C-alpha positions in Angstrom: 40.8 -12.7 4.4 43.6 -13.5 1.3 40.7 -14.6 -0.5 38.2 -12.6 0.2 40.4 -9.7 -1.7 41.3 -11.6 -4.6 37.4 -12.2 -4.5 36.5 -8.6 -4.3 39.2 -7.6 -6.8 38.2 -10.7 -9.7 34.3 -8.6 -8.8 35.5 -5.0 -9.4 37.0 -6.5 -12.7 34.3 -7.7 -14.3 32.0 -5.2 -12.8 32.9 -2.5 -15.0 32.9 -4.7 -18.5 30.2 -4.3 -20.8 27.7 -7.3 -21.1 28.3 -7.1 -16.5 26.7 -3.4 -17.4 23.9 -4.5 -19.1 23.4 -7.4 -17.0 23.4 -4.8 -14.2 20.4 -2.8 -16.4 18.6 -5.6 -17.3 18.1 -6.9 -13.7 17.5 -3.5 -13.1 14.1 -2.8 -15.3 12.5 -6.6 -14.1 13.1 -5.6 -10.3 11.5 -2.7 -10.9 8.8 -4.1 -12.9 8.3 -7.0 -10.5 8.0 -3.7 -7.5 5.0 -1.9 -9.9 2.9 -4.8 -10.4 3.1 -6.1 -6.9 1.8 -2.4 -6.1 -0.2 -3.0 -8.8 -1.5 -5.7 -7.4 -2.1 -4.8 -4.4 -4.4 -1.5 -5.3 -6.1 -4.1 -7.4 -7.4 -6.2 -4.5 -7.9 -3.5 -2.5 -10.3 -2.0 -5.1 -12.0 -5.7 -5.3 -12.0 -6.1 -1.4 -13.8 -2.5 -0.7 -16.2 -3.8 -3.7 -17.1 -6.4 -2.5 -18.1 -4.5 0.9 -19.9 -1.8 -0.5 -21.6 -3.7 -3.1 -22.0 -7.2 -2.6 -22.5 -7.9 1.2 -26.1 -5.6 1.4 -27.1 -7.8 -1.6 -26.5 -10.5 0.7 -28.1 -9.1 3.8 -31.0 -9.1 1.7 -31.7 -11.8 -0.1 -30.8 -13.5 3.9 -34.1 -11.3 4.9 -36.0 -12.5 1.8 -35.4 -16.1 2.4 -35.9 -15.8 6.3 -39.6 -14.2 4.9 -40.4 -16.8 2.7 -39.6 -19.2 5.5 -41.2 -17.9 8.0 -44.6 -17.3 5.4 -44.6 -21.4 4.8 -44.0 -21.6 8.7 -41.3 -23.8 8.9 -39.1 -21.1 11.1 -40.4 -19.0 14.3 -40.8 -15.3 13.0 -37.5 -13.4 12.0 -36.0 -11.2 14.0 -36.4 -7.8 12.3 -34.0 -4.7 13.3 -35.3 -0.9 12.5 
């Protein structure tokens, strides 16, 4: 327990030195920037995912439907099931 008290005293002595304050400030800004980047990346991923669902998936469905129609006209497959 005595070693822990000595370590605590040394850390408190170093804590208030000017270069330690600068280091703490730099670390704070780096961590804050990393958090903002992570949150911004999550927001961007949400926008991309939503755009895919709204804009790209209907296009994929239409292309698939057109491909089924082409195969049907060519006599290569049974008639497609069309839902209305």
